[in-house]
C-alpha positions as a Markdown table, in Angstrom:
| # | Residue | x | y | z |
|---|---|---|---|---|
| 1 | Met | 1.4 | -32.9 | 75.7 |
| 2 | Gln | -0.7 | -31.9 | 72.5 |
| 3 | Leu | 0.6 | -29.0 | 70.9 |
| 4 | Glu | -2.4 | -26.5 | 69.8 |
| 5 | Arg | -3.2 | -25.3 | 66.0 |
| 6 | Ala | -3.9 | -21.7 | 66.8 |
| 7 | Gly | -2.0 | -19.5 | 64.2 |
| 8 | Trp | 0.1 | -22.5 | 62.7 |
| 9 | Asp | -0.5 | -22.7 | 59.3 |
| 10 | Ala | -1.4 | -26.2 | 58.2 |
| 11 | Pro | 1.6 | -27.1 | 56.2 |
| 12 | Ala | 3.9 | -26.4 | 59.5 |
| 13 | Tyr | 1.2 | -28.0 | 61.9 |
| 14 | Glu | 1.4 | -31.2 | 60.2 |
| 15 | Leu | 5.0 | -31.1 | 60.0 |
| 16 | Leu | 5.4 | -30.5 | 63.3 |
| 17 | Thr | 2.4 | -33.4 | 65.1 |
| 18 | Glu | 2.8 | -35.6 | 62.7 |
| 19 | Arg | 6.8 | -36.0 | 62.1 |
| 20 | Val | 8.9 | -33.9 | 64.5 |
| 21 | Leu | 6.9 | -34.0 | 67.8 |
| 22 | Ser | 5.5 | -37.6 | 67.0 |
| 23 | Gly | 9.0 | -39.2 | 67.6 |
| 24 | Pro | 11.6 | -39.1 | 70.2 |
| 25 | Pro | 12.9 | -36.0 | 71.5 |
| 26 | Gly | 16.1 | -34.2 | 69.7 |
| 27 | Leu | 17.7 | -31.7 | 69.2 |
| 28 | Ala | 15.7 | -28.0 | 68.3 |
| 29 | Ala | 17.2 | -25.0 | 67.4 |
| 30 | Phe | 15.5 | -21.8 | 67.1 |
| 31 | Asp | 16.1 | -18.0 | 65.9 |
| 32 | Phe | 15.2 | -15.3 | 68.3 |
| 33 | Asp | 14.1 | -12.1 | 66.8 |
| 34 | Asn | 11.1 | -12.0 | 64.7 |
| 35 | Thr | 11.1 | -15.7 | 65.8 |
| 36 | Leu | 10.0 | -16.2 | 69.2 |
| 37 | Ile | 9.3 | -12.7 | 69.0 |
| 38 | Arg | 7.6 | -10.0 | 66.6 |
| 39 | Asn | 10.2 | -7.7 | 66.1 |
| 40 | Asp | 13.9 | -7.3 | 67.1 |
| 41 | Leu | 14.7 | -7.3 | 70.6 |
| 42 | Gly | 18.6 | -7.0 | 69.6 |
| 43 | Glu | 17.7 | -3.7 | 67.5 |
| 44 | Ala | 15.5 | -2.0 | 69.9 |
| 45 | Val | 18.2 | -2.7 | 73.0 |
| 46 | Met | 20.2 | -1.2 | 69.8 |
| 47 | Tyr | 18.0 | 2.2 | 69.2 |
| 48 | Tyr | 17.8 | 2.6 | 73.3 |
| 49 | Ile | 21.5 | 2.9 | 74.0 |
| 50 | Met | 21.4 | 5.6 | 71.1 |
| 51 | Phe | 18.9 | 7.4 | 72.3 |
| 52 | Gln | 19.6 | 7.2 | 76.2 |
| 53 | Ala | 23.2 | 8.5 | 75.3 |
| 54 | Leu | 25.1 | 5.4 | 76.3 |
| 55 | Ile | 26.7 | 5.6 | 73.0 |
| 56 | Arg | 30.4 | 5.6 | 74.0 |
| 57 | Ala | 31.3 | 8.8 | 71.5 |
| 58 | Asp | 33.8 | 10.2 | 73.9 |
| 59 | Leu | 36.2 | 7.2 | 73.0 |
| 60 | Ser | 38.6 | 7.4 | 70.3 |
| 61 | Glu | 38.1 | 3.9 | 69.9 |
| 62 | Phe | 34.7 | 4.7 | 69.1 |
| 63 | Trp | 35.2 | 6.4 | 66.2 |
| 64 | Glu | 37.8 | 4.6 | 64.4 |
| 65 | Glu | 35.5 | 1.3 | 65.0 |
| 66 | Ile | 32.6 | 2.8 | 63.1 |
| 67 | Arg | 34.6 | 3.4 | 60.2 |
| 68 | His | 33.5 | 1.2 | 57.1 |
| 69 | Pro | 33.6 | 1.4 | 53.5 |
| 70 | Ala | 29.9 | 1.9 | 53.5 |
| 71 | Ile | 30.5 | 5.3 | 55.1 |
| 72 | Ala | 32.2 | 7.8 | 53.7 |
| 73 | Asp | 34.8 | 9.6 | 55.8 |
| 74 | Ser | 33.4 | 13.1 | 55.4 |
| 75 | Glu | 30.2 | 12.0 | 56.7 |
| 76 | Leu | 32.1 | 10.7 | 59.8 |
| 77 | Asp | 34.1 | 13.9 | 60.0 |
| 78 | Arg | 30.5 | 15.8 | 60.0 |
| 79 | Leu | 28.9 | 13.1 | 62.4 |
| 80 | Arg | 32.1 | 13.9 | 64.8 |
| 81 | Gln | 32.0 | 17.5 | 64.4 |
| 82 | Val | 28.1 | 17.5 | 65.9 |
| 83 | Trp | 29.1 | 15.6 | 68.7 |
| 84 | Arg | 31.8 | 17.9 | 69.6 |
| 85 | Gly | 29.7 | 20.9 | 69.2 |
| 86 | Met | 27.0 | 19.0 | 71.7 |
| 87 | Glu | 30.0 | 18.5 | 73.9 |
| 88 | Ala | 31.0 | 22.1 | 73.9 |
| 89 | Gln | 27.1 | 23.0 | 74.6 |
| 90 | Gly | 27.1 | 21.3 | 77.5 |
| 91 | Gly | 27.1 | 17.3 | 76.8 |
| 92 | Asp | 23.8 | 15.3 | 77.7 |
| 93 | Glu | 22.3 | 18.3 | 78.4 |
| 94 | Asp | 22.3 | 19.6 | 74.5 |
| 95 | Val | 19.0 | 17.6 | 73.8 |
| 96 | Asp | 18.8 | 19.4 | 70.4 |
| 97 | Gly | 22.4 | 18.9 | 69.6 |
| 98 | Tyr | 22.3 | 15.2 | 70.7 |
| 99 | Met | 19.2 | 14.0 | 68.9 |
| 100 | Arg | 21.2 | 15.8 | 65.5 |
| 101 | Phe | 23.7 | 13.5 | 66.5 |
| 102 | Val | 21.8 | 10.0 | 66.9 |
| 103 | Asp | 19.8 | 11.2 | 63.6 |
| 104 | Gly | 23.1 | 10.9 | 61.5 |
| 105 | Leu | 24.4 | 7.7 | 63.3 |
| 106 | Ala | 21.0 | 5.9 | 63.3 |
| 107 | Pro | 20.9 | 5.3 | 59.9 |
| 108 | Leu | 24.4 | 4.1 | 59.3 |
| 109 | Tyr | 23.8 | 0.3 | 60.1 |
| 110 | Ala | 21.3 | -0.1 | 57.4 |
| 111 | Arg | 23.8 | 1.6 | 55.5 |
| 112 | Val | 26.2 | -1.2 | 56.2 |
| 113 | Tyr | 23.6 | -3.8 | 56.1 |
| 114 | Lys | 22.4 | -2.6 | 52.1 |
| 115 | His | 25.9 | -2.2 | 51.3 |
| 116 | Ser | 27.6 | -5.6 | 52.4 |
| 117 | Gly | 24.9 | -7.9 | 53.7 |
| 118 | Met | 23.8 | -8.9 | 57.0 |
| 119 | Ala | 26.5 | -10.5 | 58.5 |
| 120 | Glu | 28.7 | -7.4 | 57.9 |
| 121 | Ala | 25.8 | -4.9 | 59.6 |
| 122 | Tyr | 26.2 | -7.5 | 62.6 |
| 123 | Arg | 29.8 | -7.6 | 62.7 |
| 124 | Trp | 29.8 | -3.7 | 62.6 |
| 125 | Ser | 26.7 | -3.1 | 65.3 |
| 126 | Arg | 29.4 | -4.3 | 68.1 |
| 127 | Ile | 30.8 | -0.7 | 68.4 |
| 128 | Leu | 27.3 | 0.3 | 69.4 |
| 129 | Phe | 27.5 | -2.4 | 72.4 |
| 130 | Ala | 30.8 | -2.2 | 73.1 |
| 131 | Tyr | 32.0 | -0.5 | 76.3 |
| 132 | Gln | 29.0 | -1.1 | 78.3 |
| 133 | Pro | 29.2 | -3.0 | 81.5 |
| 134 | Glu | 27.7 | -6.5 | 81.0 |
| 135 | Arg | 25.5 | -6.4 | 83.9 |
| 136 | Glu | 24.2 | -2.7 | 82.5 |
| 137 | Leu | 23.6 | -4.4 | 79.7 |
| 138 | Arg | 21.8 | -6.7 | 80.9 |
| 139 | Ser | 19.6 | -4.9 | 82.6 |
| 140 | Ile | 19.1 | -2.6 | 79.7 |
| 141 | Ser | 17.4 | -5.8 | 77.8 |
| 142 | Lys | 15.2 | -6.5 | 80.7 |
| 143 | Tyr | 14.0 | -3.2 | 80.6 |
| 144 | Val | 13.6 | -2.7 | 77.0 |
| 145 | Phe | 11.6 | -6.1 | 76.4 |
| 146 | Ala | 9.3 | -5.3 | 79.0 |
| 147 | Tyr | 8.8 | -1.5 | 77.6 |
| 148 | Glu | 8.3 | -2.9 | 74.2 |
| 149 | Gln | 5.6 | -5.0 | 75.2 |
| 150 | Asn | 3.5 | -2.0 | 76.7 |
| 151 | Gln | 4.3 | -0.1 | 73.2 |
| 152 | Pro | 1.6 | -0.6 | 70.1 |
| 153 | Leu | 3.1 | -1.8 | 67.1 |
| 154 | Ser | 4.3 | 1.1 | 65.5 |
| 155 | Glu | 6.5 | 3.2 | 63.9 |
| 156 | Thr | 9.0 | 6.0 | 64.8 |
| 157 | Lys | 10.3 | 7.9 | 61.5 |
| 158 | Leu | 13.7 | 10.0 | 62.4 |
| 159 | Pro | 14.6 | 13.3 | 60.1 |
| 160 | Ser | 16.8 | 11.1 | 58.9 |
| 161 | Gly | 14.1 | 8.9 | 56.9 |
| 162 | Leu | 14.9 | 5.9 | 59.0 |
| 163 | Ile | 12.1 | 4.1 | 60.1 |
| 164 | Val | 12.1 | 2.2 | 63.9 |
| 165 | Pro | 10.0 | -0.3 | 64.7 |
| 166 | Arg | 8.2 | 0.1 | 68.0 |
| 167 | Gly | 6.7 | -2.7 | 70.2 |
| 168 | Ile | 7.2 | -6.3 | 70.3 |
| 169 | Arg | 5.0 | -9.1 | 71.1 |
| 170 | Val | 5.8 | -12.9 | 71.9 |
| 171 | Tyr | 4.6 | -15.0 | 69.8 |
| 172 | Gln | 2.1 | -17.7 | 71.8 |
| 173 | Glu | 2.7 | -20.4 | 69.4 |
| 174 | Ile | 6.5 | -20.5 | 69.2 |
| 175 | Glu | 6.1 | -20.4 | 73.0 |
| 176 | Ala | 3.8 | -23.3 | 73.5 |
| 177 | Leu | 6.0 | -25.5 | 70.8 |
| 178 | Ile | 8.9 | -24.8 | 73.3 |
| 179 | Arg | 6.7 | -25.4 | 76.1 |
| 180 | Thr | 5.7 | -28.9 | 74.3 |
| 181 | Met | 9.5 | -29.9 | 73.7 |
| 182 | Leu | 10.6 | -29.0 | 77.0 |
| 183 | Ala | 8.3 | -31.5 | 78.1 |
| 184 | Ala | 9.3 | -34.2 | 76.2 |
| 185 | Asp | 13.3 | -33.7 | 76.9 |
| 186 | Trp | 14.0 | -31.8 | 73.9 |
| 187 | Asp | 17.2 | -30.3 | 73.9 |
| 188 | Val | 16.1 | -26.5 | 72.9 |
| 189 | Arg | 18.4 | -23.9 | 72.0 |
| 190 | Ile | 18.9 | -20.3 | 70.9 |
| 191 | Val | 21.0 | -19.5 | 67.9 |
| 192 | Thr | 20.9 | -15.9 | 67.3 |
| 193 | Ala | 23.1 | -13.0 | 65.7 |
| 194 | Ser | 21.8 | -10.3 | 68.5 |
| 195 | Pro | 24.4 | -10.1 | 71.8 |
| 196 | Gln | 24.4 | -13.5 | 73.5 |
| 197 | Val | 23.6 | -11.6 | 76.5 |
| 198 | Ile | 20.8 | -9.5 | 75.4 |
| 199 | Ile | 18.8 | -12.5 | 75.1 |
| 200 | Gln | 20.2 | -14.4 | 77.8 |
| 201 | Ala | 18.7 | -11.7 | 79.9 |
| 202 | Val | 15.4 | -12.5 | 79.3 |
| 203 | Ile | 15.2 | -16.0 | 77.9 |
| 204 | Asp | 14.0 | -17.2 | 81.4 |
| 205 | Arg | 10.6 | -15.8 | 79.5 |
| 206 | Trp | 10.7 | -19.6 | 77.9 |
| 207 | Asn | 11.7 | -21.3 | 80.6 |
| 208 | Leu | 15.3 | -21.9 | 79.2 |
| 209 | Pro | 19.1 | -21.6 | 81.0 |
| 210 | Glu | 21.1 | -19.0 | 79.8 |
| 211 | Ala | 23.4 | -21.8 | 78.6 |
| 212 | Lys | 21.3 | -22.4 | 76.0 |
| 213 | Val | 21.5 | -19.2 | 74.1 |
| 214 | His | 24.4 | -18.7 | 71.6 |
| 215 | Gly | 24.7 | -15.7 | 70.1 |
| 216 | Met | 27.0 | -13.0 | 68.7 |
| 217 | Arg | 30.1 | -13.0 | 71.6 |
| 218 | Leu | 32.2 | -9.6 | 72.4 |
| 219 | Lys | 35.2 | -10.0 | 74.5 |
| 220 | Ser | 35.3 | -8.7 | 77.6 |
| 221 | Gly | 37.6 | -6.7 | 80.0 |
| 222 | Pro | 37.7 | -5.7 | 83.3 |
| 223 | Leu | 35.8 | -2.4 | 84.6 |
| 224 | Gln | 37.8 | -0.5 | 87.0 |
| 225 | Ser | 35.9 | 1.5 | 89.8 |
| 226 | Gly | 37.4 | 4.5 | 91.6 |
| 227 | Asp | 39.5 | 2.6 | 93.8 |
| 228 | Gly | 40.7 | 0.7 | 90.7 |
| 229 | Asp | 39.4 | -2.9 | 91.7 |
| 230 | Ser | 38.1 | -5.2 | 89.0 |
| 231 | Glu | 33.9 | -5.1 | 90.0 |
| 232 | Glu | 32.5 | -6.4 | 86.5 |
| 233 | Ser | 33.2 | -6.8 | 82.9 |
| 234 | Leu | 33.1 | -4.5 | 80.4 |
| 235 | Leu | 32.4 | -5.3 | 76.9 |
| 236 | Leu | 35.0 | -4.4 | 73.8 |
| 237 | Pro | 34.3 | -4.4 | 70.5 |
| 238 | Glu | 36.1 | -7.6 | 69.5 |
| 239 | Ile | 33.6 | -10.6 | 68.6 |
| 240 | Val | 34.3 | -14.2 | 69.7 |
| 241 | Glu | 34.1 | -16.1 | 66.4 |
| 242 | Pro | 32.0 | -17.6 | 65.4 |
| 243 | Met | 29.7 | -15.0 | 64.2 |
| 244 | Pro | 26.3 | -17.1 | 64.4 |
| 245 | Val | 25.3 | -15.5 | 60.8 |
| 246 | Gln | 24.8 | -18.0 | 58.1 |
| 247 | Ala | 27.1 | -20.6 | 58.0 |
| 248 | Gly | 28.4 | -19.0 | 61.1 |
| 249 | Lys | 25.6 | -20.3 | 63.3 |
| 250 | Val | 26.0 | -23.8 | 62.0 |
| 251 | Glu | 29.5 | -23.4 | 63.0 |
| 252 | Met | 28.5 | -22.1 | 66.7 |
| 253 | Leu | 25.7 | -24.9 | 67.4 |
| 254 | Thr | 28.2 | -27.5 | 65.9 |
| 255 | Ala | 30.7 | -26.3 | 68.5 |
| 256 | Glu | 28.6 | -26.3 | 71.7 |
| 257 | Val | 26.7 | -29.9 | 71.2 |
| 258 | Gly | 29.1 | -31.7 | 69.3 |
| 259 | Ser | 29.6 | -32.4 | 65.4 |
| 260 | Asp | 27.9 | -36.1 | 66.3 |
| 261 | Arg | 24.6 | -34.8 | 67.1 |
| 262 | Pro | 22.2 | -34.3 | 64.5 |
| 263 | Leu | 19.7 | -31.0 | 64.4 |
| 264 | Asp | 16.5 | -32.5 | 64.6 |
| 265 | Phe | 14.4 | -29.2 | 63.9 |
| 266 | Met | 15.1 | -25.5 | 63.2 |
| 267 | Ile | 13.1 | -22.7 | 62.9 |
| 268 | Gly | 13.8 | -19.1 | 61.5 |
| 269 | Asp | 12.8 | -16.3 | 59.5 |
| 270 | Ser | 15.8 | -14.5 | 57.6 |
| 271 | Ile | 18.9 | -15.6 | 55.2 |
| 272 | Gly | 21.0 | -15.4 | 58.5 |
| 273 | Asp | 19.0 | -18.6 | 59.2 |
| 274 | Trp | 19.3 | -20.6 | 55.9 |
| 275 | Glu | 22.2 | -22.6 | 56.5 |
| 276 | Leu | 21.0 | -23.7 | 59.8 |
| 277 | Met | 17.7 | -24.6 | 58.5 |
| 278 | Arg | 19.6 | -26.5 | 55.5 |
| 279 | His | 21.3 | -28.3 | 58.2 |
| 280 | Ala | 17.9 | -29.6 | 60.2 |
| 281 | Arg | 16.0 | -32.4 | 59.4 |
| 282 | His | 13.2 | -30.3 | 59.4 |
| 283 | Ala | 12.5 | -26.8 | 59.4 |
| 284 | Ile | 9.9 | -24.2 | 58.9 |
| 285 | Leu | 10.3 | -20.5 | 57.6 |
| 286 | Ile | 8.5 | -18.0 | 58.8 |
| 287 | Asp | 8.0 | -16.0 | 56.0 |
| 288 | Arg | 8.5 | -12.0 | 56.4 |
| 289 | Gly | 8.7 | -10.8 | 52.5 |
| 290 | Asn | 11.8 | -12.0 | 51.2 |
| 291 | Ala | 10.9 | -13.9 | 47.8 |
| 292 | Glu | 14.4 | -15.4 | 46.9 |
| 293 | Leu | 14.3 | -17.2 | 50.5 |
| 294 | Ser | 10.9 | -18.5 | 50.0 |
| 295 | Ala | 11.6 | -19.8 | 46.7 |
| 296 | Ala | 14.5 | -21.6 | 48.6 |
| 297 | Ala | 12.9 | -22.9 | 50.9 |
| 298 | Arg | 9.6 | -24.0 | 48.7 |
| 299 | Asp | 12.3 | -25.8 | 46.4 |
| 300 | Ala | 13.6 | -27.7 | 49.4 |
| 301 | Gly | 10.0 | -28.5 | 50.5 |
| 302 | Leu | 10.1 | -26.6 | 54.0 |
| 303 | Pro | 7.1 | -25.4 | 55.3 |
| 304 | Ile | 6.4 | -21.7 | 54.7 |
| 305 | Gln | 5.0 | -20.3 | 58.1 |
| 306 | Gln | 3.0 | -16.9 | 57.7 |
| 307 | Pro | 3.8 | -14.5 | 60.9 |
| 308 | Phe | 1.5 | -15.2 | 63.7 |
| 309 | Pro | -1.1 | -13.0 | 64.2 |
| 310 | Val | -0.4 | -10.3 | 67.7 |
| 311 | Pro | -2.4 | -7.9 | 68.9 |
| 312 | Glu | -1.6 | -4.5 | 67.9 |
| 313 | Glu | -2.2 | -2.8 | 71.2 |
| 314 | Ala | -0.5 | -4.3 | 74.3 |
| 315 | His | -1.7 | -6.2 | 76.5 |
| 316 | Pro | -2.3 | -4.8 | 80.4 |
| 317 | Asp | 0.0 | -7.0 | 81.7 |
| 318 | Ala | 2.7 | -7.1 | 79.1 |
| 319 | Gly | 5.9 | -7.3 | 80.7 |
| 320 | His | 4.8 | -8.0 | 84.0 |
| 321 | Phe | 7.6 | -10.7 | 84.5 |
| 322 | Val | 10.4 | -8.3 | 84.5 |
């Protein structure tokens, strides 16, 4: 099965056709967000949980877990006062109050990222996914994945100044590469810092089984029904190590496939993927404007692929598979 050139830059396409796919099948690892798709499904689900009033700020544990050195206690106190004022005005029915709460909460992820880096920001984000039933989070992921494909690529600016990307597009070139590898009996894995269940919920789009997705895993506990019987899992704000960012991606993949299996190919887009890319026999960096990362890739002799062209407007059949 021949891989079409399509939107591949020449050096990346040459590597794939003349060195990677021309040899025997092996082990391949792909990042997910901004690698299989344009934009970030994990973040889109995170914002959906916020805007749909699914945040469990009614729990004292939420306010303990949200604390971080990047966030002043006085700021959290003000945010909690907004939440209490909203509850006093009728809870979720106080739309203006809830939106003030979200406008204060949403920028905190970026704040932690700037203060402490990618790995710490992903760790902090666990509280935004926690206390959700796992089945419900899977359903949310499917819905958001379909919905965002039906939205134009755009941005929403909150009153706080936070810019929220809108729209998701499947990269057809990556989909074709995975399809080509699967036809040739490659072992294709997804290694992502997004919550594992969120990506597992949509991975059938690429004809991959959920077991091939390795992401951030949260511990779970029983969700009690009204009669006290355990029905399903409730996600908890505790990460099952390793956290798949940077060296953690190498550790997670090694734990899943064994230390004796070489990684033949890796493709990713961020500093969180770099250690796994260095671990691979062949790798491609999707360039998203990180000059330091691009320089490191050039120094290592890796092809740098520009983001693939995608339509700004949604295709009429986008999301039909959900």
